[in-house]
C-alpha positions as CSV (number, residue, x, y, z in Angstrom):
1,X,42.3,-30.6,-51.2
2,X,41.3,-27.0,-51.0
3,X,37.7,-26.0,-51.9
4,X,37.2,-22.8,-53.9
5,X,33.8,-21.3,-54.3
6,X,33.3,-19.5,-57.6
7,X,30.0,-17.5,-57.7
8,X,29.1,-16.7,-61.3
9,X,26.4,-14.9,-63.3
10,X,28.0,-16.1,-66.5
11,X,28.9,-12.6,-67.5
12,X,32.2,-11.5,-69.2
13,X,33.5,-10.3,-65.8
14,X,32.7,-13.7,-64.3
15,X,34.1,-15.7,-67.2
16,X,37.4,-13.9,-67.0
17,X,37.5,-14.5,-63.3
18,X,36.8,-18.2,-64.0
19,X,40.2,-18.6,-65.7
20,X,41.9,-17.1,-62.6
21,X,39.8,-19.4,-60.4
22,X,41.0,-22.4,-62.4
23,X,44.6,-21.3,-62.2
24,X,44.3,-20.6,-58.5
25,X,42.9,-24.0,-58.0
26,X,45.9,-25.5,-59.8
27,X,48.3,-23.6,-57.6
28,X,46.7,-24.6,-54.3
29,X,45.7,-28.1,-55.4
30,X,42.0,-27.3,-55.1
31,X,38.7,-28.0,-56.7
32,X,36.0,-25.5,-57.9
33,X,32.4,-25.3,-56.8
34,X,30.5,-23.0,-59.2
35,X,27.5,-21.3,-57.7
36,X,24.8,-19.5,-59.6
37,X,21.9,-17.8,-57.8
38,X,18.7,-16.3,-58.9
39,X,15.9,-14.5,-57.1
40,X,12.3,-15.1,-58.0
41,X,9.8,-12.2,-57.8
42,X,8.1,-11.7,-54.4
43,X,4.4,-11.3,-54.6
44,X,2.0,-10.0,-51.9
45,X,-0.1,-12.9,-50.7
46,X,-3.2,-10.8,-51.0
47,X,-2.7,-10.2,-54.7
48,X,-1.4,-13.5,-56.1
49,X,-2.5,-13.7,-59.7
50,X,-4.2,-16.9,-60.8
51,X,-1.3,-17.9,-63.0
52,X,1.4,-17.0,-60.5
53,X,2.5,-20.5,-59.8
54,X,2.8,-21.2,-63.6
55,X,4.9,-18.1,-63.9
56,X,7.0,-19.2,-60.9
57,X,7.6,-22.6,-62.4
58,X,8.5,-21.2,-65.8
59,X,11.0,-18.8,-64.3
60,X,12.7,-21.6,-62.4
61,X,12.8,-23.7,-65.5
62,X,14.3,-20.8,-67.5
63,X,17.0,-20.4,-64.9
64,X,17.7,-24.2,-64.9
65,X,17.8,-24.3,-68.7
66,X,20.3,-21.3,-68.8
67,X,22.4,-23.0,-66.2
68,X,22.5,-26.2,-68.2
69,X,23.6,-24.3,-71.3
70,X,26.3,-22.2,-69.6
71,X,28.1,-25.0,-67.6
72,X,29.3,-26.9,-70.7
73,X,30.7,-23.6,-72.0
74,X,32.8,-23.1,-68.9
75,X,34.0,-26.7,-69.1
76,X,35.0,-26.1,-72.7
77,X,36.8,-22.9,-71.6
78,X,38.7,-24.9,-69.1
79,X,39.7,-27.4,-71.7
80,X,41.0,-24.7,-74.0
81,X,43.2,-23.5,-71.2
82,X,44.4,-27.0,-70.5
83,X,42.8,-26.8,-67.1
84,X,40.1,-29.4,-67.6
85,X,41.8,-31.7,-65.0
86,X,40.5,-29.3,-62.3
87,X,37.5,-30.9,-60.6
88,X,34.4,-28.8,-61.1
89,X,31.0,-29.2,-59.4
90,X,28.1,-26.8,-59.4
91,X,25.1,-25.6,-57.6
92,X,22.0,-23.6,-58.7
93,X,20.2,-21.9,-55.8
94,X,17.2,-19.7,-55.5
95,X,17.6,-16.7,-53.2
96,X,19.9,-13.9,-52.1
97,X,23.5,-14.2,-53.3
98,X,25.1,-13.3,-50.0
99,X,22.9,-15.7,-48.1
100,X,23.6,-18.5,-50.6
101,X,27.4,-17.9,-50.4
102,X,27.4,-17.9,-46.6
103,X,25.4,-21.1,-46.6
104,X,27.6,-22.9,-49.2
105,X,30.8,-21.7,-47.4
106,X,29.6,-23.4,-44.2
107,X,28.1,-26.5,-45.8
108,X,31.0,-27.2,-48.1
109,X,33.9,-26.1,-45.8
110,X,35.1,-23.6,-48.4
111,X,38.7,-22.3,-48.2
112,X,38.7,-19.5,-50.7
113,X,36.2,-17.5,-52.8
114,X,37.1,-16.2,-56.3
115,X,34.9,-13.5,-57.9
116,X,35.1,-10.9,-60.7
117,X,34.8,-7.2,-60.5
118,X,34.6,-4.4,-63.1
119,X,37.7,-2.3,-63.6
120,X,39.0,0.7,-61.8
121,X,35.6,2.1,-61.0
122,X,34.6,-1.4,-60.0
123,X,37.2,-1.3,-57.3
124,X,35.4,1.5,-55.6
125,X,32.0,-0.2,-55.8
126,X,33.7,-3.5,-54.9
127,X,34.4,-2.4,-51.4
128,X,31.4,-0.1,-51.0
129,X,28.2,-1.8,-52.0
130,X,28.7,-4.4,-54.7
131,X,28.0,-8.1,-54.4
132,X,31.7,-8.8,-54.1
133,X,32.3,-6.2,-51.5
134,X,29.4,-7.5,-49.5
135,X,30.9,-11.0,-49.7
136,X,34.3,-9.8,-48.3
137,X,32.6,-8.6,-45.1
138,X,30.1,-11.5,-44.9
139,X,32.5,-14.5,-44.9
140,X,35.6,-15.5,-42.9
141,X,37.5,-17.0,-45.8
142,X,39.9,-15.1,-48.1
143,X,38.2,-13.6,-51.2
144,X,40.2,-13.2,-54.4
145,X,38.7,-10.4,-56.6
146,X,39.6,-10.3,-60.2
147,X,39.1,-7.2,-62.5
148,X,37.7,-7.9,-65.9
149,X,40.9,-6.4,-67.5
150,X,43.1,-8.8,-65.6
151,X,44.6,-11.5,-67.8
152,X,46.2,-14.4,-65.9
153,X,49.9,-14.7,-66.1
154,X,52.4,-16.6,-63.9
155,X,52.4,-15.3,-60.4
156,X,55.9,-14.1,-59.7
157,X,55.3,-11.5,-57.0
158,X,52.7,-11.2,-54.3
159,X,52.3,-8.0,-52.4
160,X,51.3,-8.0,-48.8
161,X,50.6,-4.9,-46.7
162,X,51.3,-5.1,-43.0
163,X,51.5,-3.1,-39.8
164,X,53.8,-5.6,-38.1
165,X,51.0,-6.7,-35.7
166,X,51.1,-10.2,-34.3
167,X,47.7,-10.8,-35.9
168,X,49.2,-10.1,-39.3
169,X,51.5,-13.1,-39.1
170,X,48.9,-15.8,-39.8
171,X,47.6,-14.2,-43.0
172,X,51.2,-13.7,-44.1
173,X,52.0,-17.4,-43.6
174,X,49.0,-18.3,-45.7
175,X,50.3,-16.0,-48.5
176,X,53.7,-17.6,-48.2
177,X,52.2,-21.0,-48.7
178,X,50.6,-19.8,-52.0
179,X,53.9,-18.1,-53.0
180,X,55.9,-21.3,-52.5
181,X,53.6,-23.3,-54.8
182,X,54.3,-20.9,-57.6
183,X,57.9,-20.1,-56.7
184,X,56.9,-16.5,-56.1
185,X,58.3,-13.9,-53.8
186,X,56.2,-12.1,-51.2
187,X,57.0,-8.4,-51.0
188,X,55.7,-6.9,-47.7
189,X,55.1,-3.2,-47.4
190,X,54.9,-1.2,-44.2
191,X,54.0,2.5,-44.6
192,X,55.6,4.2,-41.7
193,X,53.7,7.4,-41.0
194,X,54.7,10.2,-38.6
195,X,52.2,8.7,-36.1
196,X,53.6,5.1,-36.4
197,X,54.4,3.4,-33.2
198,X,56.1,0.3,-34.5
199,X,59.6,-0.1,-33.1
200,X,62.8,-1.1,-34.9
201,X,63.0,-4.0,-32.6
202,X,59.6,-5.3,-33.8
203,X,60.6,-4.9,-37.4
204,X,63.9,-6.7,-36.9
205,X,62.0,-9.5,-35.0
206,X,59.8,-10.0,-38.1
207,X,62.8,-10.0,-40.4
208,X,64.4,-12.7,-38.3
209,X,61.3,-14.8,-38.0
210,X,60.8,-14.8,-41.8
211,X,64.4,-14.8,-42.9
212,X,64.2,-18.3,-44.4
213,X,61.0,-17.6,-46.3
214,X,60.6,-16.0,-49.7
215,X,59.8,-12.7,-48.2
216,X,61.2,-9.2,-48.7
217,X,60.3,-6.3,-46.4
218,X,60.0,-2.7,-47.6
219,X,59.5,0.1,-45.1
220,X,58.5,3.4,-46.6
221,X,58.3,6.7,-44.7
222,X,55.2,8.5,-45.8
223,X,52.0,10.0,-44.4
224,X,50.3,9.3,-47.8
225,X,49.4,5.6,-47.0
226,X,47.0,4.9,-49.9
227,X,49.2,6.6,-52.6
228,X,52.2,4.7,-51.2
229,X,50.5,1.4,-51.5
230,X,49.5,2.1,-55.1
231,X,53.0,3.2,-56.0
232,X,54.3,0.0,-54.4
233,X,51.9,-2.2,-56.5
234,X,52.9,-0.3,-59.7
235,X,56.7,-0.1,-59.2
236,X,57.3,-3.6,-57.6
237,X,55.4,-5.4,-60.4
238,X,52.9,-6.9,-58.0
239,X,50.8,-9.7,-59.6
240,X,48.4,-10.1,-56.7
241,X,48.0,-7.8,-53.7
242,X,47.0,-9.4,-50.4
243,X,45.5,-7.1,-47.9
244,X,43.9,-7.7,-44.5
245,X,40.5,-6.2,-44.2
246,X,41.0,-3.8,-41.3
247,X,38.5,-1.3,-42.4
248,X,36.2,-1.6,-45.4
249,X,36.2,2.1,-46.2
250,X,40.0,2.1,-46.5
251,X,39.7,-0.2,-49.5
252,X,37.1,2.0,-51.1
253,X,39.3,5.1,-50.7
254,X,42.4,3.2,-51.8
255,X,40.8,2.2,-55.1
256,X,38.8,5.4,-55.7
257,X,39.1,6.6,-59.4
258,X,40.9,9.8,-58.2
259,X,43.8,7.6,-57.1
260,X,43.8,4.7,-59.5
261,X,43.5,6.8,-62.7
262,X,47.1,8.0,-61.9
263,X,48.3,4.5,-62.3
264,X,46.5,2.7,-65.1
265,X,47.9,-0.8,-64.4
266,X,46.5,-0.8,-60.8
267,X,43.1,-1.7,-62.1
268,X,44.2,-5.0,-63.5
269,X,45.8,-6.4,-60.2
270,X,43.7,-9.0,-58.4
271,X,43.2,-8.4,-54.7
272,X,43.2,-11.1,-52.1
273,X,41.2,-9.8,-49.2
274,X,42.1,-11.7,-46.0
275,X,40.7,-11.6,-42.6
276,X,42.2,-11.1,-39.2
277,X,42.5,-14.2,-37.0
């Protein structure tokens, strides 16, 4: 059974992503581990107030009480969506979010992470300096990021960008496994620029290797890589876009407001950030 880590702050963004996490767990036959972290104030040892430890204890207790109140709400949400059969467990941890996620990923042998992000402008911060963006570069497991505007629907089409490198094959096979579980098709995009060095023989080799899989290849000639990817997502009715994290700044540029505002539906497409083998 796959293990899916779902970090949450119990916000609207996180609660929306929770539905996606449940549905994703259903697709991959997985279970969810909910993680909530909090950071207690750091005080200089030379200036610890007399009542500091009482304050420390009260802050911990407040976080624990909030945690106890919010978990049943998520379970009720799962029940309303008829997804209460998905196994849920939870952890409350004190400390930095990224450190906690890395620790849990290692200790619990996590396979996927699902997190929420905030809309089109959120995409830019997602890959630049937000918590989710930091997670993408801090862990070695795929991270599914869900915009708050994204309402879960049946996954019929998964987009996958490739440069026809051998190291792209393993992530593609992982995407194919997910697609088969939901009877989806994987639409692979290769943007062939004027500087591209991928041969026709390599492309044909890929087509032959994956000819018995639910995969369709699209080769588009263009030097406008980012715009072409966004057009592809929009016009091919992509439900989830899987991308390999070659360069983090590429993601931030791809989902910059100057580009995404041209295609309003881009901001509701979940992104599955995958890592090179």
